[in-house]
N, CA and C atoms of all chains as a GROMACS GRO file, in nm:
protein
  600
    1MET      N    1   1.579  -1.390   1.003
    1MET     CA    2   1.431  -1.317   1.050
    1MET      C    3   1.308  -1.308   0.917
    2ASP      N    4   1.223  -1.378   0.996
    2ASP     CA    5   1.087  -1.367   0.959
    2ASP      C    6   1.040  -1.260   0.955
    3THR      N    7   0.896  -1.269   0.855
    3THR     CA    8   0.804  -1.164   0.882
    3THR      C    9   0.751  -1.080   1.014
    4ALA      N   10   0.699  -1.203   1.103
    4ALA     CA   11   0.656  -1.132   1.234
    4ALA      C   12   0.787  -1.087   1.328
    5GLU      N   13   0.919  -1.169   1.298
    5GLU     CA   14   1.077  -1.083   1.362
    5GLU      C   15   1.028  -0.951   1.320
    6ARG      N   16   1.067  -0.931   1.149
    6ARG     CA   17   1.064  -0.817   1.137
    6ARG      C   18   0.970  -0.699   1.204
    7THR      N   19   0.844  -0.769   1.200
    7THR     CA   20   0.740  -0.628   1.218
    7THR      C   21   0.784  -0.609   1.331
    8CYS      N   22   0.772  -0.694   1.511
    8CYS     CA   23   0.836  -0.688   1.636
    8CYS      C   24   0.904  -0.583   1.616
    9LEU      N   25   1.020  -0.589   1.510
    9LEU     CA   26   1.157  -0.531   1.520
    9LEU      C   27   1.085  -0.355   1.506
   10ALA      N   28   1.080  -0.324   1.428
   10ALA     CA   29   1.022  -0.262   1.325
   10ALA      C   30   0.937  -0.130   1.453
   11VAL      N   31   0.851  -0.204   1.473
   11VAL     CA   32   0.743  -0.164   1.615
   11VAL      C   33   0.785  -0.164   1.711
   12GLU      N   34   0.922  -0.208   1.762
   12GLU     CA   35   1.003  -0.166   1.888
   12GLU      C   36   1.053  -0.032   1.829
   13LEU      N   37   1.163  -0.039   1.738
   13LEU     CA   38   1.228   0.103   1.726
   13LEU      C   39   1.120   0.187   1.739
   14VAL      N   40   1.014   0.182   1.664
   14VAL     CA   41   0.867   0.282   1.678
   14VAL      C   42   0.899   0.353   1.865
   15LEU      N   43   0.856   0.258   1.952
   15LEU     CA   44   0.829   0.259   2.070
   15LEU      C   45   0.949   0.338   2.146
   16THR      N   46   1.080   0.241   2.090
   16THR     CA   47   1.188   0.320   2.137
   16THR      C   48   1.237   0.455   2.091
   17LYS      N   49   1.259   0.460   2.007
   17LYS     CA   50   1.317   0.569   1.930
   17LYS      C   51   1.219   0.706   1.900
   18LYS      N   52   1.113   0.658   1.834
   18LYS     CA   53   0.998   0.792   1.837
   18LYS      C   54   0.951   0.838   1.982
   19HIS      N   55   0.890   0.685   2.070
   19HIS     CA   56   0.825   0.744   2.195
   19HIS      C   57   0.884   0.766   2.300
   20GLY      N   58   1.050   0.682   2.297
   20GLY     CA   59   1.092   0.714   2.400
   20GLY      C   60   1.080   0.587   2.557
   21LEU      N   61   1.036   0.490   2.513
   21LEU     CA   62   1.066   0.353   2.589
   21LEU      C   63   1.154   0.290   2.636
   22LYS      N   64   1.171   0.270   2.713
   22LYS     CA   65   1.292   0.156   2.728
   22LYS      C   66   1.307   0.016   2.668
   23PRO      N   67   1.407  -0.002   2.613
   23PRO     CA   68   1.370  -0.141   2.492
   23PRO      C   69   1.350  -0.254   2.592
   24ALA      N   70   1.329  -0.289   2.727
   24ALA     CA   71   1.265  -0.375   2.799
   24ALA      C   72   1.122  -0.362   2.824
   25GLU      N   73   1.115  -0.263   2.852
   25GLU     CA   74   0.974  -0.216   2.873
   25GLU      C   75   0.911  -0.215   2.751
   26ALA      N   76   0.925  -0.168   2.641
   26ALA     CA   77   0.882  -0.123   2.483
   26ALA      C   78   0.889  -0.363   2.452
   27LYS      N   79   0.959  -0.426   2.438
   27LYS     CA   80   0.937  -0.587   2.418
   27LYS      C   81   0.792  -0.603   2.542
   28ARG      N   82   0.879  -0.596   2.663
   28ARG     CA   83   0.713  -0.662   2.733
   28ARG      C   84   0.638  -0.607   2.675
   29MET      N   85   0.600  -0.471   2.669
   29MET     CA   86   0.463  -0.437   2.600
   29MET      C   87   0.426  -0.464   2.516
   30LEU      N   88   0.479  -0.510   2.368
   30LEU     CA   89   0.471  -0.546   2.286
   30LEU      C   90   0.427  -0.682   2.284
   31GLN      N   91   0.492  -0.782   2.387
   31GLN     CA   92   0.465  -0.926   2.359
   31GLN      C   93   0.338  -0.949   2.419
   32ASN      N   94   0.294  -0.883   2.544
   32ASN     CA   95   0.164  -0.830   2.601
   32ASN      C   96   0.052  -0.766   2.532
   33SER      N   97   0.081  -0.735   2.386
   33SER     CA   98  -0.033  -0.639   2.362
   33SER      C   99  -0.121  -0.787   2.250
   34VAL      N  100  -0.252  -0.690   2.219
   34VAL     CA  101  -0.331  -0.783   2.152
   34VAL      C  102  -0.213  -0.741   1.995
   35PHE      N  103  -0.178  -0.656   1.964
   35PHE     CA  104  -0.103  -0.653   1.854
   35PHE      C  105  -0.003  -0.763   1.827
   36TYR      N  106   0.053  -0.844   1.940
   36TYR     CA  107   0.123  -0.903   1.944
   36TYR      C  108   0.020  -1.040   1.854
   37GLN      N  109  -0.055  -1.047   1.936
   37GLN     CA  110  -0.152  -1.177   1.956
   37GLN      C  111  -0.220  -1.191   1.812
   38THR      N  112  -0.294  -1.035   1.745
   38THR     CA  113  -0.315  -1.086   1.643
   38THR      C  114  -0.198  -1.074   1.497
   39LEU      N  115  -0.066  -1.021   1.525
   39LEU     CA  116   0.022  -1.101   1.448
   39LEU      C  117   0.053  -1.238   1.446
   40GLN      N  118   0.030  -1.274   1.527
   40GLN     CA  119   0.016  -1.461   1.537
   40GLN      C  120  -0.097  -1.538   1.459
   41GLU      N  121  -0.190  -1.467   1.494
   41GLU     CA  122  -0.321  -1.523   1.436
   41GLU      C  123  -0.330  -1.507   1.288
   42ASP      N  124  -0.260  -1.344   1.266
   42ASP     CA  125  -0.329  -1.285   1.086
   42ASP      C  126  -0.198  -1.212   1.059
   43PRO      N  127  -0.102  -1.287   1.062
   43PRO     CA  128   0.051  -1.176   0.959
   43PRO      C  129  -0.045  -1.101   0.841
   44ILE      N  130  -0.097  -1.119   0.758
   44ILE     CA  131  -0.110  -1.043   0.647
   44ILE      C  132  -0.204  -0.898   0.693
   45PHE      N  133  -0.267  -0.955   0.761
   45PHE     CA  134  -0.394  -0.862   0.858
   45PHE      C  135  -0.284  -0.735   0.907
   46VAL      N  136  -0.176  -0.756   0.969
   46VAL     CA  137  -0.093  -0.688   1.077
   46VAL      C  138  -0.002  -0.638   0.907
   47GLY      N  139   0.033  -0.710   0.836
   47GLY     CA  140   0.140  -0.626   0.708
   47GLY      C  141   0.085  -0.557   0.676
   48HIS      N  142  -0.027  -0.475   0.665
   48HIS     CA  143  -0.095  -0.355   0.583
   48HIS      C  144  -0.063  -0.268   0.684
   49ARG      N  145  -0.048  -0.242   0.753
   49ARG     CA  146  -0.037  -0.153   0.817
   49ARG      C  147   0.097  -0.070   0.853
   50SER      N  148   0.156   0.038   0.880
   50SER     CA  149   0.258   0.032   0.936
   50SER      C  150   0.312   0.048   1.087
   51ALA      N  151   0.430   0.014   1.100
   51ALA     CA  152   0.474   0.005   1.251
   51ALA      C  153   0.442   0.119   1.332
   52ASP      N  154   0.463   0.271   1.278
   52ASP     CA  155   0.377   0.358   1.377
   52ASP      C  156   0.266   0.281   1.398
   53PHE      N  157   0.157   0.290   1.302
   53PHE     CA  158   0.014   0.234   1.360
   53PHE      C  159   0.020   0.187   1.440
   54TRP      N  160   0.077   0.047   1.479
   54TRP     CA  161   0.068  -0.042   1.594
   54TRP      C  162   0.158   0.005   1.677
   55ALA      N  163   0.244   0.071   1.659
   55ALA     CA  164   0.288   0.110   1.840
   55ALA      C  165   0.206   0.224   1.905
   56LYS      N  166   0.101   0.294   1.777
   56LYS     CA  167   0.024   0.384   1.844
   56LYS      C  168  -0.110   0.321   1.916
   57GLU      N  169  -0.127   0.171   1.846
   57GLU     CA  170  -0.217   0.078   1.913
   57GLU      C  171  -0.202   0.028   2.044
   58ILE      N  172  -0.048   0.014   2.031
   58ILE     CA  173  -0.009  -0.075   2.182
   58ILE      C  174   0.018   0.055   2.303
   59LEU      N  175   0.034   0.157   2.277
   59LEU     CA  176   0.041   0.282   2.354
   59LEU      C  177  -0.111   0.272   2.409
   60ASP      N  178  -0.179   0.285   2.310
   60ASP     CA  179  -0.314   0.324   2.376
   60ASP      C  180  -0.403   0.193   2.450
   61GLU      N  181  -0.350   0.086   2.423
   61GLU     CA  182  -0.371  -0.017   2.493
   61GLU      C  183  -0.342   0.030   2.635
   62TYR      N  184  -0.210   0.044   2.683
   62TYR     CA  185  -0.166   0.081   2.754
   62TYR      C  186  -0.215   0.244   2.817
   63SER      N  187  -0.289   0.251   2.782
   63SER     CA  188  -0.362   0.430   2.796
   63SER      C  189  -0.205   0.515   2.789
   64VAL      N  190  -0.112   0.513   2.775
   64VAL     CA  191   0.010   0.547   2.776
   64VAL      C  192  -0.030   0.711   2.634
   65PRO      N  193  -0.012   0.797   2.684
   65PRO     CA  194  -0.044   0.943   2.580
   65PRO      C  195   0.096   0.930   2.522
   66HIS      N  196   0.043   0.987   2.354
   66HIS     CA  197   0.179   0.982   2.238
   66HIS      C  198   0.092   1.111   2.185
   67MET      N  199  -1.082  -0.671  -1.449
   67MET     CA  200  -1.046  -0.681  -1.627
   67MET      C  201  -1.065  -0.552  -1.676
   68ILE      N  202  -0.962  -0.537  -1.725
   68ILE     CA  203  -0.928  -0.400  -1.820
   68ILE      C  204  -0.969  -0.405  -1.980
   69LYS      N  205  -1.019  -0.331  -2.022
   69LYS     CA  206  -1.029  -0.335  -2.184
   69LYS      C  207  -1.005  -0.198  -2.247
   70ASN      N  208  -0.926  -0.198  -2.324
   70ASN     CA  209  -0.883  -0.089  -2.356
   70ASN      C  210  -0.960  -0.074  -2.530
   71VAL      N  211  -0.998   0.029  -2.537
   71VAL     CA  212  -1.054   0.013  -2.662
   71VAL      C  213  -1.036   0.118  -2.803
   72GLY      N  214  -0.928   0.154  -2.748
   72GLY     CA  215  -0.845   0.237  -2.900
   72GLY      C  216  -0.857   0.354  -2.824
   73SER      N  217  -0.820   0.459  -2.901
   73SER     CA  218  -0.824   0.615  -2.880
   73SER      C  219  -0.882   0.657  -2.991
   74SER      N  220  -0.912   0.789  -2.916
   74SER     CA  221  -1.002   0.882  -3.041
   74SER      C  222  -0.916   1.060  -3.044
   75ASN      N  223  -0.892   1.065  -3.179
   75ASN     CA  224  -0.864   1.207  -3.216
   75ASN      C  225  -0.686   1.208  -3.100
   76GLY      N  226  -0.672   1.084  -3.112
   76GLY     CA  227  -0.520   1.091  -3.052
   76GLY      C  228  -0.506   1.070  -2.918
   77MET      N  229  -0.641   1.133  -2.844
   77MET     CA  230  -0.618   1.102  -2.678
   77MET      C  231  -0.651   0.997  -2.638
   78LEU      N  232  -0.637   0.953  -2.537
   78LEU     CA  233  -0.656   0.798  -2.502
   78LEU      C  234  -0.775   0.829  -2.415
   79HIS      N  235  -0.862   0.701  -2.516
   79HIS     CA  236  -0.973   0.673  -2.473
   79HIS      C  237  -0.993   0.525  -2.405
   80THR      N  238  -0.977   0.528  -2.287
   80THR     CA  239  -1.029   0.410  -2.268
   80THR      C  240  -1.146   0.389  -2.202
   81LYS      N  241  -1.200   0.276  -2.216
   81LYS     CA  242  -1.347   0.173  -2.132
   81LYS      C  243  -1.302   0.069  -2.048
   82LEU      N  244  -1.338   0.135  -1.895
   82LEU     CA  245  -1.279   0.032  -1.817
   82LEU      C  246  -1.421  -0.070  -1.797
   83ILE      N  247  -1.415  -0.179  -1.707
   83ILE     CA  248  -1.481  -0.228  -1.624
   83ILE      C  249  -1.452  -0.290  -1.505
   84TRP      N  250  -1.460  -0.189  -1.426
   84TRP     CA  251  -1.457  -0.185  -1.279
   84TRP      C  252  -1.517  -0.273  -1.201
   85TYR      N  253  -1.459  -0.404  -1.082
   85TYR     CA  254  -1.531  -0.449  -1.040
   85TYR      C  255  -1.478  -0.485  -0.873
   86VAL      N  256  -1.514  -0.452  -0.782
   86VAL     CA  257  -1.510  -0.441  -0.653
   86VAL      C  258  -1.610  -0.578  -0.581
   87GLU      N  259  -1.538  -0.661  -0.499
   87GLU     CA  260  -1.596  -0.716  -0.440
   87GLU      C  261  -1.615  -0.696  -0.285
   88TRP      N  262  -1.684  -0.619  -0.262
   88TRP     CA  263  -1.643  -0.596  -0.108
   88TRP      C  264  -1.778  -0.595   0.011
   89CYS      N  265  -1.728  -0.755   0.127
   89CYS     CA  266  -1.874  -0.797   0.166
   89CYS      C  267  -1.943  -0.860   0.103
   90SER      N  268  -2.090  -0.853   0.079
   90SER     CA  269  -2.149  -0.966   0.006
   90SER      C  270  -2.194  -0.834  -0.116
   91LEU      N  271  -2.110  -0.749  -0.172
   91LEU     CA  272  -2.174  -0.679  -0.251
   91LEU      C  273  -2.093  -0.673  -0.361
   92ILE      N  274  -2.140  -0.656  -0.506
   92ILE     CA  275  -2.048  -0.670  -0.582
   92ILE      C  276  -2.061  -0.532  -0.693
   93HIS      N  277  -1.991  -0.403  -0.671
   93HIS     CA  278  -2.023  -0.282  -0.765
   93HIS      C  279  -1.997  -0.311  -0.899
   94TRP      N  280  -2.045  -0.311  -0.938
   94TRP     CA  281  -2.021  -0.305  -1.110
   94TRP      C  282  -2.032  -0.157  -1.170
   95ILE      N  283  -1.911  -0.136  -1.239
   95ILE     CA  284  -1.914   0.031  -1.238
   95ILE      C  285  -1.823   0.052  -1.398
   96TRP      N  286  -1.914   0.139  -1.471
   96TRP     CA  287  -1.817   0.146  -1.611
   96TRP      C  288  -1.731   0.319  -1.598
   97VAL      N  289  -1.645   0.297  -1.609
   97VAL     CA  290  -1.507   0.390  -1.656
   97VAL      C  291  -1.530   0.407  -1.819
   98ASP      N  292  -1.572   0.590  -1.841
   98ASP     CA  293  -1.533   0.620  -1.980
   98ASP      C  294  -1.418   0.678  -1.954
   99CYS      N  295  -1.293   0.672  -1.966
   99CYS     CA  296  -1.237   0.775  -1.931
   99CYS      C  297  -1.159   0.847  -2.052
  100ARG      N  298  -1.182   0.970  -2.092
  100ARG     CA  299  -1.115   1.008  -2.174
  100ARG      C  300  -0.980   1.152  -2.150
  101ASP      N  301  -0.895   1.164  -2.236
  101ASP     CA  302  -0.844   1.264  -2.169
  101ASP      C  303  -0.714   1.233  -2.067
  102CYS      N  304  -0.733   1.100  -2.037
  102CYS     CA  305  -0.643   1.043  -1.872
  102CYS      C  306  -0.521   1.004  -1.908
  103ARG      N  307  -0.459   1.020  -1.830
  103ARG     CA  308  -0.316   0.964  -1.851
  103ARG      C  309  -0.361   0.841  -1.749
  104ASP      N  310  -0.286   0.764  -1.798
  104ASP     CA  311  -0.263   0.605  -1.701
  104ASP      C  312  -0.120   0.559  -1.713
  105THR      N  313  -0.102   0.442  -1.599
  105THR     CA  314   0.008   0.378  -1.646
  105THR      C  315  -0.062   0.237  -1.630
  106HIS      N  316   0.009   0.144  -1.674
  106HIS     CA  317   0.008   0.005  -1.654
  106HIS      C  318   0.098  -0.083  -1.665
  107PHE      N  319   0.117  -0.099  -1.557
  107PHE     CA  320   0.298  -0.154  -1.548
  107PHE      C  321   0.290  -0.339  -1.576
  108VAL      N  322   0.347  -0.355  -1.664
  108VAL     CA  323   0.341  -0.502  -1.707
  108VAL      C  324   0.485  -0.576  -1.684
  109MET      N  325   0.568  -0.513  -1.623
  109MET     CA  326   0.710  -0.518  -1.566
  109MET      C  327   0.691  -0.540  -1.382
  110PRO      N  328   0.732  -0.701  -1.405
  110PRO     CA  329   0.727  -0.700  -1.157
  110PRO      C  330   0.804  -0.578  -1.129
  111MET      N  331   0.950  -0.599  -1.170
  111MET     CA  332   0.966  -0.537  -1.083
  111MET      C  333   1.001  -0.371  -1.110
  112THR      N  334   0.932  -0.307  -1.221
  112THR     CA  335   0.967  -0.175  -1.238
  112THR      C  336   0.813  -0.131  -1.129
  113ARG      N  337   0.711  -0.258  -1.139
  113ARG     CA  338   0.615  -0.220  -1.020
  113ARG      C  339   0.629  -0.212  -0.900
  114ARG      N  340   0.721  -0.294  -0.881
  114ARG     CA  341   0.774  -0.310  -0.739
  114ARG      C  342   0.832  -0.191  -0.683
  115LYS      N  343   0.884  -0.108  -0.806
  115LYS     CA  344   0.985   0.005  -0.747
  115LYS      C  345   0.875   0.111  -0.753
  116PHE      N  346   0.749   0.080  -0.795
  116PHE     CA  347   0.676   0.205  -0.783
  116PHE      C  348   0.617   0.204  -0.696
  117VAL      N  349   0.539   0.055  -0.608
  117VAL     CA  350   0.500   0.027  -0.510
  117VAL      C  351   0.591   0.108  -0.379
  118TYR      N  352   0.712   0.082  -0.388
  118TYR     CA  353   0.804   0.109  -0.281
  118TYR      C  354   0.794   0.276  -0.297
  119ASN      N  355   0.826   0.307  -0.438
  119ASN     CA  356   0.829   0.462  -0.384
  119ASN      C  357   0.703   0.534  -0.372
  120ASN      N  358   0.557   0.444  -0.400
  120ASN     CA  359   0.446   0.504  -0.316
  120ASN      C  360   0.473   0.492  -0.135
  121ARG      N  361   0.540   0.405  -0.142
  121ARG     CA  362   0.465   0.376   0.007
  121ARG      C  363   0.659   0.464   0.107
  122ILE      N  364   0.688   0.514   0.073
  122ILE     CA  365   0.808   0.574   0.172
  122ILE      C  366   0.765   0.701   0.118
  123ASP      N  367   0.870   0.784   0.283
  123ASP     CA  368   0.842   0.959   0.287
  123ASP      C  369   0.914   1.018   0.221
  124HIS      N  370   0.992   0.960   0.199
  124HIS     CA  371   1.127   1.080   0.188
  124HIS      C  372   1.132   1.059   0.038
  125SER      N  373   1.162   1.180  -0.029
  125SER     CA  374   1.223   1.209  -0.175
  125SER      C  375   1.306   1.117  -0.202
  126LYS      N  376   1.405   1.142  -0.120
  126LYS     CA  377   1.595   1.102  -0.137
  126LYS      C  378   1.608   0.955  -0.122
  127HIS      N  379   1.452   0.899  -0.082
  127HIS     CA  380   1.506   0.740  -0.136
  127HIS      C  381   1.388   0.704  -0.289
  128LEU      N  382   1.389   0.784  -0.307
  128LEU     CA  383   1.285   0.753  -0.452
  128LEU      C  384   1.395   0.635  -0.498
  129ARG      N  385   1.335   0.520  -0.593
  129ARG     CA  386   1.376   0.462  -0.729
  129ARG      C  387   1.323   0.467  -0.863
  130CYS      N  388   1.449   0.613  -0.864
  130CYS     CA  389   1.422   0.679  -0.949
  130CYS      C  390   1.410   0.628  -1.113
  131GLU      N  391   1.467   0.495  -1.135
  131GLU     CA  392   1.446   0.371  -1.275
  131GLU      C  393   1.283   0.338  -1.220
  132ALA      N  394   1.232   0.341  -1.156
  132ALA     CA  395   1.123   0.330  -1.131
  132ALA      C  396   1.037   0.399  -1.274
  133GLY      N  397   1.074   0.525  -1.279
  133GLY     CA  398   1.005   0.623  -1.340
  133GLY      C  399   0.922   0.715  -1.234
  134SER      N  400   0.831   0.681  -1.129
  134SER     CA  401   0.788   0.787  -1.093
  134SER      C  402   0.744   0.723  -0.955
  135ASN      N  403   0.655   0.780  -0.904
  135ASN     CA  404   0.572   0.732  -0.785
  135ASN      C  405   0.430   0.851  -0.792
  136GLN      N  406   0.382   0.807  -0.730
  136GLN     CA  407   0.218   0.836  -0.724
  136GLN      C  408   0.170   0.976  -0.697
  137GLN      N  409   0.262   0.972  -0.545
  137GLN     CA  410   0.240   1.086  -0.437
  137GLN      C  411   0.297   1.200  -0.441
  138VAL      N  412   0.375   1.203  -0.492
  138VAL     CA  413   0.471   1.356  -0.509
  138VAL      C  414   0.501   1.429  -0.613
  139PRO      N  415   0.425   1.497  -0.672
  139PRO     CA  416   0.288   1.490  -0.672
  139PRO      C  417   0.190   1.392  -0.735
  140PRO      N  418   0.118   1.411  -0.710
  140PRO     CA  419   0.002   1.307  -0.812
  140PRO      C  420   0.041   1.318  -0.986
  141LYS      N  421   0.098   1.180  -1.019
  141LYS     CA  422   0.122   1.217  -1.147
  141LYS      C  423   0.064   1.133  -1.261
  142TYR      N  424  -0.040   1.057  -1.217
  142TYR     CA  425  -0.123   1.008  -1.353
  142TYR      C  426  -0.285   0.981  -1.267
  143HIS      N  427  -0.380   1.027  -1.309
  143HIS     CA  428  -0.498   1.018  -1.290
  143HIS      C  429  -0.559   0.869  -1.238
  144TYR      N  430  -0.499   0.812  -1.314
  144TYR     CA  431  -0.556   0.642  -1.254
  144TYR      C  432  -0.388   0.534  -1.299
  145VAL      N  433  -0.414   0.442  -1.210
  145VAL     CA  434  -0.305   0.345  -1.201
  145VAL      C  435  -0.363   0.205  -1.195
  146SER      N  436  -0.368   0.106  -1.336
  146SER     CA  437  -0.419  -0.018  -1.289
  146SER      C  438  -0.288  -0.074  -1.336
  147GLY      N  439  -0.345  -0.222  -1.256
  147GLY     CA  440  -0.213  -0.328  -1.285
  147GLY      C  441  -0.206  -0.444  -1.152
  148PRO      N  442  -0.140  -0.501  -1.129
  148PRO     CA  443  -0.088  -0.580  -1.000
  148PRO      C  444  -0.171  -0.503  -0.841
  149LEU      N  445  -0.221  -0.566  -0.787
  149LEU     CA  446  -0.254  -0.527  -0.643
  149LEU      C  447  -0.111  -0.601  -0.588
  150ALA      N  448  -0.055  -0.478  -0.522
  150ALA     CA  449   0.049  -0.512  -0.423
  150ALA      C  450   0.032  -0.592  -0.275
  151ASP      N  451   0.105  -0.636  -0.231
  151ASP     CA  452   0.113  -0.713  -0.122
  151ASP      C  453   0.216  -0.677  -0.068
  152GLY      N  454   0.229  -0.661   0.077
  152GLY     CA  455   0.321  -0.693   0.140
  152GLY      C  456   0.381  -0.667   0.244
  153ASN      N  457   0.494  -0.659   0.325
  153ASN     CA  458   0.443  -0.589   0.487
  153ASN      C  459   0.510  -0.398   0.544
  154MET      N  460   0.414  -0.369   0.592
  154MET     CA  461   0.445  -0.171   0.523
  154MET      C  462   0.554  -0.160   0.674
  155ALA      N  463   0.591  -0.268   0.784
  155ALA     CA  464   0.694  -0.252   0.894
  155ALA      C  465   0.770  -0.286   0.811
  156ASP      N  466   0.788  -0.325   0.729
  156ASP     CA  467   0.967  -0.330   0.662
  156ASP      C  468   0.996  -0.226   0.591
  157LEU      N  469   0.893  -0.110   0.573
  157LEU     CA  470   0.938  -0.014   0.548
  157LEU      C  471   1.079   0.088   0.632
  158LEU      N  472   0.976   0.139   0.768
  158LEU     CA  473   1.099   0.107   0.879
  158LEU      C  474   1.230   0.125   0.883
  159LEU      N  475   1.260  -0.022   0.870
  159LEU     CA  476   1.381  -0.148   0.834
  159LEU      C  477   1.455  -0.062   0.712
  160VAL      N  478   1.407  -0.007   0.641
  160VAL     CA  479   1.479   0.042   0.528
  160VAL      C  480   1.505   0.172   0.577
  161ARG      N  481   1.445   0.239   0.619
  161ARG     CA  482   1.446   0.362   0.642
  161ARG      C  483   1.577   0.386   0.745
  162GLU      N  484   1.581   0.252   0.859
  162GLU     CA  485   1.709   0.265   0.979
  162GLU      C  486   1.785   0.180   0.894
  163ARG      N  487   1.797   0.168   0.764
  163ARG     CA  488   1.897   0.082   0.702
  163ARG      C  489   1.933  -0.068   0.756
  164MET      N  490   1.823  -0.101   0.822
  164MET     CA  491   1.828  -0.244   0.822
  164MET      C  492   1.810  -0.358   0.797
  165MET      N  493   1.724  -0.330   0.676
  165MET     CA  494   1.669  -0.372   0.546
  165MET      C  495   1.717  -0.357   0.413
  166SER      N  496   1.768  -0.416   0.308
  166SER     CA  497   1.766  -0.350   0.205
  166SER      C  498   1.708  -0.289   0.125
  167VAL      N  499   1.658  -0.211   0.042
  167VAL     CA  500   1.569  -0.164  -0.045
  167VAL      C  501   1.534  -0.313  -0.135
  168GLU      N  502   1.599  -0.377  -0.215
  168GLU     CA  503   1.644  -0.527  -0.291
  168GLU      C  504   1.537  -0.621  -0.174
  169ASP      N  505   1.615  -0.614  -0.085
  169ASP     CA  506   1.511  -0.692  -0.005
  169ASP      C  507   1.345  -0.720   0.017
  170PHE      N  508   1.335  -0.540   0.066
  170PHE     CA  509   1.192  -0.496   0.039
  170PHE      C  510   1.149  -0.548  -0.051
  171LEU      N  511   1.192  -0.495  -0.204
  171LEU     CA  512   1.155  -0.508  -0.322
  171LEU      C  513   1.095  -0.684  -0.355
  172ALA      N  514   1.198  -0.739  -0.308
  172ALA     CA  515   1.179  -0.896  -0.304
  172ALA      C  516   1.031  -0.945  -0.272
  173GLU      N  517   0.986  -0.910  -0.146
  173GLU     CA  518   0.882  -0.927  -0.087
  173GLU      C  519   0.747  -0.898  -0.128
  174VAL      N  520   0.737  -0.791  -0.191
  174VAL     CA  521   0.631  -0.731  -0.268
  174VAL      C  522   0.559  -0.831  -0.340
  175VAL      N  523   0.465  -0.901  -0.344
  175VAL     CA  524   0.392  -0.995  -0.448
  175VAL      C  525   0.252  -0.900  -0.511
  176SER      N  526   0.225  -0.970  -0.600
  176SER     CA  527   0.089  -0.946  -0.645
  176SER      C  528  -0.014  -1.031  -0.603
  177ILE      N  529  -0.107  -0.961  -0.540
  177ILE     CA  530  -0.263  -1.061  -0.497
  177ILE      C  531  -0.372  -1.000  -0.567
  178GLY      N  532  -0.338  -0.972  -0.670
  178GLY     CA  533  -0.440  -0.954  -0.775
  178GLY      C  534  -0.447  -0.852  -0.917
  179GLU      N  535  -0.524  -0.785  -0.939
  179GLU     CA  536  -0.515  -0.652  -1.006
  179GLU      C  537  -0.663  -0.541  -0.902
  180GLN      N  538  -0.589  -0.442  -0.950
  180GLN     CA  539  -0.634  -0.331  -0.958
  180GLN      C  540  -0.645  -0.200  -1.049
  181ILE      N  541  -0.746  -0.148  -0.988
  181ILE     CA  542  -0.745   0.014  -1.049
  181ILE      C  543  -0.773   0.081  -0.926
  182SER      N  544  -0.644   0.194  -0.887
  182SER     CA  545  -0.694   0.368  -0.816
  182SER      C  546  -0.697   0.477  -0.893
  183LEU      N  547  -0.801   0.544  -0.857
  183LEU     CA  548  -0.829   0.636  -0.930
  183LEU      C  549  -0.763   0.778  -0.797
  184HIS      N  550  -0.690   0.907  -0.864
  184HIS     CA  551  -0.621   0.946  -0.769
  184HIS      C  552  -0.628   1.131  -0.759
  185THR      N  553  -0.711   1.202  -0.920
  185THR     CA  554  -0.758   1.268  -0.960
  185THR      C  555  -0.921   1.262  -0.921
  186LYS      N  556  -0.927   1.410  -0.929
  186LYS     CA  557  -1.049   1.452  -0.963
  186LYS      C  558  -1.172   1.436  -1.119
  187GLU      N  559  -1.046   1.441  -1.177
  187GLU     CA  560  -1.029   1.410  -1.320
  187GLU      C  561  -1.101   1.297  -1.339
  188ALA      N  562  -0.991   1.191  -1.288
  188ALA     CA  563  -1.066   1.081  -1.303
  188ALA      C  564  -1.185   1.004  -1.219
  189VAL      N  565  -1.210   1.082  -1.146
  189VAL     CA  566  -1.345   0.982  -1.050
  189VAL      C  567  -1.430   1.078  -1.148
  190ASN      N  568  -1.375   1.187  -1.205
  190ASN     CA  569  -1.542   1.262  -1.284
  190ASN      C  570  -1.555   1.139  -1.419
  191CYS      N  571  -1.454   1.090  -1.453
  191CYS     CA  572  -1.469   0.973  -1.539
  191CYS      C  573  -1.578   0.862  -1.496
  192LEU      N  574  -1.591   0.811  -1.414
  192LEU     CA  575  -1.710   0.730  -1.315
  192LEU      C  576  -1.813   0.760  -1.403
  193THR      N  577  -1.930   0.641  -1.426
  193THR     CA  578  -2.052   0.679  -1.431
  193THR      C  579  -2.088   0.528  -1.362
  194GLY      N  580  -2.236   0.546  -1.267
  194GLY     CA  581  -2.202   0.439  -1.178
  194GLY      C  582  -2.386   0.427  -1.210
  195THR      N  583  -2.300   0.230  -1.262
  195THR     CA  584  -2.446   0.174  -1.362
  195THR      C  585  -2.550   0.066  -1.240
  196GLY      N  586  -2.496   0.115  -1.130
  196GLY     CA  587  -2.594  -0.013  -1.029
  196GLY      C  588  -2.531  -0.085  -0.932
  197VAL      N  589  -2.578  -0.123  -0.838
  197VAL     CA  590  -2.540  -0.203  -0.738
  197VAL      C  591  -2.584  -0.311  -0.764
  198ARG      N  592  -2.549  -0.439  -0.732
  198ARG     CA  593  -2.596  -0.599  -0.745
  198ARG      C  594  -2.552  -0.633  -0.644
  199LEU      N  595  -2.686  -0.699  -0.555
  199LEU     CA  596  -2.671  -0.794  -0.450
  199LEU      C  597  -2.648  -0.907  -0.517
  200CYS      N  598  -2.527  -1.031  -0.444
  200CYS     CA  599  -2.526  -1.132  -0.476
  200CYS      C  600  -2.516  -1.244  -0.381
   0.00000   0.00000   0.00000
């Protein structure tokens, strides 16, 4: 598993375990997020923030309270 | 660049030149630090474990062989040495036991040198000598 895949896995875990999203929903939100786009373009930038931080960014993007 | 100019009366007396590049500014700051405890890691694996200790949030996961962590409680006035890079999201995988600590440590690489100040005493040692536009 490369760094980008590990990062996605970690963010998905936060979305499902901490914020209660269903796995399919978490994956769909993640793959259509600005986070995912940023991860493809600048993985080093993304790597400087925690999975918790990115999960909250995704929830904010979809206006999901957390 | 860190220059050790020796000790005085058995106390640590280190004169440092600290420079930070940020946007178009270069800050040149002299640091005259007396009685400050410091640590400068030269062993890469020790440094990696120190970085790991600083990034985790549960003391039970501390790698004691690294000797310390910086946060619980702050143990050093300042820390100098390699600037560590790595993937923060991996820490969650370590916590969930989906990645080993050893694999995490292997991913930590140095991308330069840094000095970080962690106590008021260390900050009080700073003397600003100006800012130069470049």
